[in-house]
Backbone as a ProteinNet text record, in pm:
[ID]
protein_1_A
[PRIMARY]
XXXXXXXXXXXXXXXXXXXXXXXXXXXXXXXXXXXXXXXXXXXXXXXXXXXXXXXXXXXXXXXXXXXXXXXXXXXXXXXXXXXXXXXXXXXXXXXXXXXXXXXXXXXXXXXXXX
[TERTIARY]
1377	1376.5	1324.3	1215.5	1161.3	1258.3	1331.7	1431.1	1540.2	1577.7	1678	1623.2	1496	1434.5	1436.6	1404.4	1408.4	1550.7	1648.2	1787.9	1830.6	1788.2	1821.4	1752	1628.2	1557.2	1625.3	1680.4	1756.7	1885.5	1954	2081	2064	1954.4	1928.6	1855.5	1835.9	1772.7	1628.9	1555	1413.6	1327	1374.7	1300.9	1397	1338.6	1420.3	1442.2	1531.2	1557.5	1434.7	1355.3	1233.6	1137.4	1117.8	1030.1	1087.1	1219.1	1282.2	1257.8	1268.8	1242.9	1098.3	1006	864.6	845.9	906.1	892.8	954	1072.5	1135.1	1053.1	990.3	904.7	784.5	722.8	608.8	651.4	767.9	818.8	842.5	903.1	928	796.6	698.5	567.9	500.3	502.1	443.4	517	647.6	725	686.2	675.4	640.2	498.5	404.3	266.1	259.8	332.4	331.3	389.3	488	547.3	451.9	362.9	275.2	131.3	96.6	-41.5	-44.4	-101.5	-112.5	-209.9	-313.5	-412.5	-349.7	-274.4	-210.9	-108.1	-33.3	64.5	-4.2	-117.3	-191.1	-245.2	-296.3	-349.7	-238.2	-125.1	-11.9	38.3	45.8	93.1	-0.7	-131.9	-227.3	-227.1	-214.6	-207.7	-83.5	30	154.9	150.9	91.9	82.1	-11.1	-120.6	-212.3	-144.6	-72.9	-1.7	108.5	183.1	289.8	237.8	122	61.9	27.2	-34.3	-72.6	50.6	149.7	273.3	340.5	339.8	396.7	323.7	191.3	115.3	152.7	159.8	190.9	332.3	428.7	567.2	591.5	517.8	530	487.9	375.5	328.1	425.4	471.5	566	695.9	746.9	870.8	856	745.6	726.2	710.1	644.6	630.3	766.6	847.7	981.2	1067.2	1061.1	1136.1	1094.2	965.1	916	967.4	960.7	1003	1154	1230.3	1375.9	1439.3	1378.5	1440.7	1366.1	1238.2	1164.9	1145.5	1099.9	1076.2	1205.5	1314.9	1438.1	1490.8	1479.4	1524.3	1441.3	1310.4	1224.7	1254.6	1276.6	1310.4	1445.7	1542.3	1673.8	1665.8	1593.8	1581.2	1507.2	1406.6	1335.8	1426.7	1510.4	1601.4	1704.5	1755.6	1855	1791.1	1659.1	1589.8	1579	1594.8	1581.9	1434.6	1403.7	1268.5	1279.3	1284.4	1310.2	1198.9	1075.3	964.2	939.3	1016.4	1012.3	874.6	812.4	683.7	699.8	809.4	829.9	850.4	904.5	929.9	800.2	692	565	460.8	505.3	412.9	331.9	391.3	324.3	260.4	254.2	193.8	42.3	-26.1	-170.5	-249.3	-209.7	-290.7	-255.5	-155.8	-117.5	-91	-31.4	1.6	149.1	177.3	314.6	370.7	303.2	345.4	476.8	572.5	701.4	704.3	723	724.9	853.2	837.3	952.4	1041.5	1166.2	1262.3	1248.5	1280.3	1276.4	1386.2	1352.1	1455	1564.5	1685.2	1800	1830.5	1953.2	1996.8	1991.1	1945.1	1936.7	2064.4	2162.7	2288.1	2369.8	2376.1	2458.8	2370.4	2298	2204.6	2273.6	2390	2453.3	2570.6
-3631.4	-3521	-3566.4	-3641.6	-3690.3	-3784.9	-3862.1	-3951.7	-3872.8	-3759.5	-3674.8	-3615.7	-3579.5	-3527.1	-3633.5	-3757	-3866.6	-3887	-3879.4	-3893	-3785.3	-3662.2	-3553.4	-3575.1	-3623.6	-3649.8	-3759.2	-3859.4	-3962.9	-3902.5	-3824.7	-3764.2	-3675.6	-3601.2	-3513.5	-3586.4	-3715.9	-3802.6	-3762.6	-3717.1	-3687.3	-3811.3	-3906.4	-4031	-4148.4	-4266	-4386.8	-4451.3	-4551.3	-4622.1	-4697.5	-4749.8	-4822.2	-4728.9	-4609.9	-4512.5	-4468.7	-4461.1	-4423.7	-4530.2	-4658.7	-4765.5	-4762.4	-4735.1	-4724.8	-4607.5	-4493.5	-4376	-4401.9	-4463.1	-4492.4	-4593.2	-4689	-4785.4	-4715.5	-4623.7	-4549.2	-4459.8	-4401.1	-4317	-4401.9	-4518.8	-4608.4	-4656.7	-4688.9	-4733.5	-4622.8	-4501	-4388.8	-4363.9	-4381.1	-4363.2	-4467	-4591.7	-4698.7	-4679.7	-4648.9	-4626.2	-4504.2	-4399.5	-4278.4	-4297.8	-4385.5	-4411.6	-4483.5	-4564.4	-4645.8	-4597.8	-4498.3	-4451.2	-4299.4	-4255.6	-4112	-4046.5	-4117.9	-4061	-4029.8	-4126.4	-4105.1	-3992.7	-3990	-3882.4	-3746.5	-3739.5	-3613.9	-3570	-3666.2	-3633.2	-3583.3	-3653.4	-3611.7	-3474.8	-3452.4	-3323.9	-3210.7	-3230.4	-3124.8	-3098.8	-3202.9	-3183.9	-3107.4	-3143.6	-3074.9	-2929.5	-2903.4	-2765.4	-2682.5	-2742.7	-2670.1	-2635.7	-2732.2	-2706.9	-2603.6	-2616.7	-2521.3	-2380.6	-2368.6	-2237.1	-2170.1	-2246.3	-2189.5	-2153.9	-2240.6	-2212.1	-2087.8	-2074	-1956.4	-1828.6	-1835.8	-1717.8	-1675.6	-1771.9	-1740.2	-1685.4	-1754.1	-1709.7	-1578.3	-1552.7	-1424.9	-1309.2	-1325.7	-1220.8	-1203.4	-1314.1	-1306.4	-1239.7	-1276.6	-1217.6	-1067.4	-1025.5	-882.5	-805.8	-865.4	-799.8	-782.3	-887.2	-879.2	-778.2	-779	-682.4	-539.8	-516.4	-383.2	-342	-434.7	-401.9	-385.9	-458.5	-455.8	-347.7	-315.9	-221.5	-88.2	-91.4	31.8	118.3	60.3	139.9	201.7	125.3	190.2	296.5	272.2	371.2	498.8	485	602	678.6	606.2	673.2	743.4	680.1	741.3	867.9	860.9	977.9	1091.1	1057.6	1160.6	1221.1	1136.8	1183.5	1282.9	1256.5	1347.8	1459.8	1461.4	1572.4	1564.2	1447.6	1433	1430.4	1491.9	1492	1449.1	1319	1268.3	1301.4	1311.4	1345.1	1494.7	1574.2	1719.9	1775	1717	1767.6	1901.5	1920.8	2045.5	2164.4	2141.9	2251.2	2313.8	2237.4	2286.7	2304.9	2315.8	2322.4	2451.9	2564.6	2694.4	2739.3	2655.5	2693.2	2689.2	2789.2	2803.5	2692.5	2651.8	2553.3	2409.4	2387.7	2254.2	2155.5	2201.3	2114.4	2076.6	1950.8	1902.5	1888.7	1948.7	1938.8	2012.4	1947.7	2008.7	2037.3	2162.9	2197.5	2143.6	2096.5	2037.5	2146.4	2111.3	2204	2200.3	2310.4	2315.7	2225.2	2144.8	2056.1	2135.8	2092.6	2157.4	2092.6	2099.2	2040.1	1888.2	1826.1	1679.9	1615.9	1698.8	1645.1	1575.7	1635.1	1581.2	1555.9	1448.6	1418.3	1354.7	1296.1	1222.6	1296
-781.5	-688.5	-552.5	-554.6	-427.6	-358.7	-437.8	-378.4	-307.9	-365.1	-300	-170.5	-170.1	-47.5	60.9	23.8	121.3	171.5	81	122.5	221.3	197.2	289.9	423.9	420.5	546.3	627.7	560.7	632.2	688.3	606.8	647.1	770.2	775.7	890.4	1003.6	989.5	1090.7	1122.7	1020.9	1040.3	1021.1	939.1	919	935.6	956.9	972.9	836.1	834.4	709.5	661.6	753.1	714.6	642.4	697.2	631.7	496.8	488.1	361.6	255.4	293.9	197.4	150.3	240.2	201.7	105.6	136.7	50	-87	-90.8	-218.9	-299.1	-231.5	-301.4	-363.3	-288.8	-343	-459.9	-448.9	-558.1	-682.8	-665.6	-778.8	-839.6	-755.3	-804.1	-884.5	-833.3	-907.3	-1038.8	-1038.4	-1160.6	-1265.2	-1224.9	-1319.3	-1371.7	-1281.4	-1325.1	-1417.2	-1382.5	-1463.9	-1602.2	-1613.9	-1744.7	-1838.2	-1783.2	-1866.7	-1870	-1792.1	-1788.5	-1805.1	-1916.7	-1940.5	-1843.1	-1804.7	-1713.1	-1577.5	-1523.5	-1393	-1402.6	-1511.4	-1528.9	-1532.4	-1600.5	-1608.3	-1473.6	-1396.2	-1263.4	-1172.4	-1173.5	-1090.2	-1135.2	-1265.7	-1318	-1277	-1296.7	-1260.7	-1111.2	-1031.5	-886.5	-845.1	-903.4	-869.9	-915.5	-1031.9	-1080.2	-991.8	-944.4	-856.3	-724.2	-668.5	-542.6	-564.7	-673	-702.6	-724.8	-787.4	-810.4	-678.3	-588.4	-458.1	-374.9	-376	-301.7	-359.5	-491.3	-555.3	-517.9	-506.9	-465.7	-324.4	-235.1	-95.6	-83.8	-143.4	-131.9	-205.9	-312.9	-381.4	-292.8	-223.8	-133.3	-17.3	38.8	150.9	106.1	-10.9	-60.7	-83.2	-144.8	-168.6	-38.4	60.1	189.9	257.1	254.4	315	239.7	107.2	27.9	61.9	76.3	111.6	248.5	345	481.8	493.5	414	426.9	338.8	224.7	132.1	125.9	96.7	66.3	189.8	299.6	420.8	473.7	491.5	538.3	441.2	311.1	213.8	224.3	238.2	253.8	381.3	490.4	616.3	607.3	543	527.3	442.2	330.6	244.2	314.7	393.2	469	575.3	635.7	740.2	685.5	565.8	509.1	427.3	417.3	352.7	201.8	143.9	-0.7	-39.9	-153.4	-208.1	-354	-376.8	-510.8	-609.2	-561.8	-650.5	-659.3	-588.3	-589.7	-552.7	-452	-404.7	-332.7	-262.2	-187.6	-280.8	-398.1	-491.7	-541.6	-544.4	-596.6	-486.5	-363.4	-251.1	-249.6	-288.7	-279.8	-410.3	-509	-636.9	-622.2	-678.7	-660.1	-728.7	-848.6	-920.7	-884.9	-802.7	-754.1	-868.2	-973.5	-1085.3	-1076.8	-1098.2	-1096.4	-1237.8	-1334.1	-1472.8	-1491.8	-1556.1	-1585.6	-1734.9	-1769.6	-1911.6	-1974.5	-2095.3	-2163.4	-2220.5	-2239.8	-2298.1	-2449.4	-2512.3	-2658.4	-2714	-2814	-2869	-2937.6	-2916.2	-2978.5	-3111.6	-3149	-3274.3	-3263.8	-3369.2	-3371	-3424.5	-3457.9	-3510.5	-3402.5	-3285.2	-3177	-3055.6	-3057.4	-2949.2	-2829.4	-2850	-2740.2	-2685.7
[MASK]
++++++++++++++++++++++++++++++++++++++++++++++++++++++++++++++++++++++++++++++++++++++++++++++++++++++++++++++++++

């Protein structure tokens, strides 16, 4: 995966070929050491998981914020603009006890439920 990242960086001219050879050499060295040393593999794994966890936390918050701003806010404004009350708060506005409890209907025949 890291080799592909280096390849893309060369393709987009962000790094030179010399830097790419150095990066590929370090990647190969880490691969060889990781194959023969459980300790190094464990350290690299725990480090990558810690970084991935933090990146996931940040991107999760950013994604939910963008989703809220792009979907929920415009939908709420649109529904308010056309006068929809999906939670039916206006229907119970003048009730004295301010309860939103909806009484259930009496069950009918259980023979034909669908």
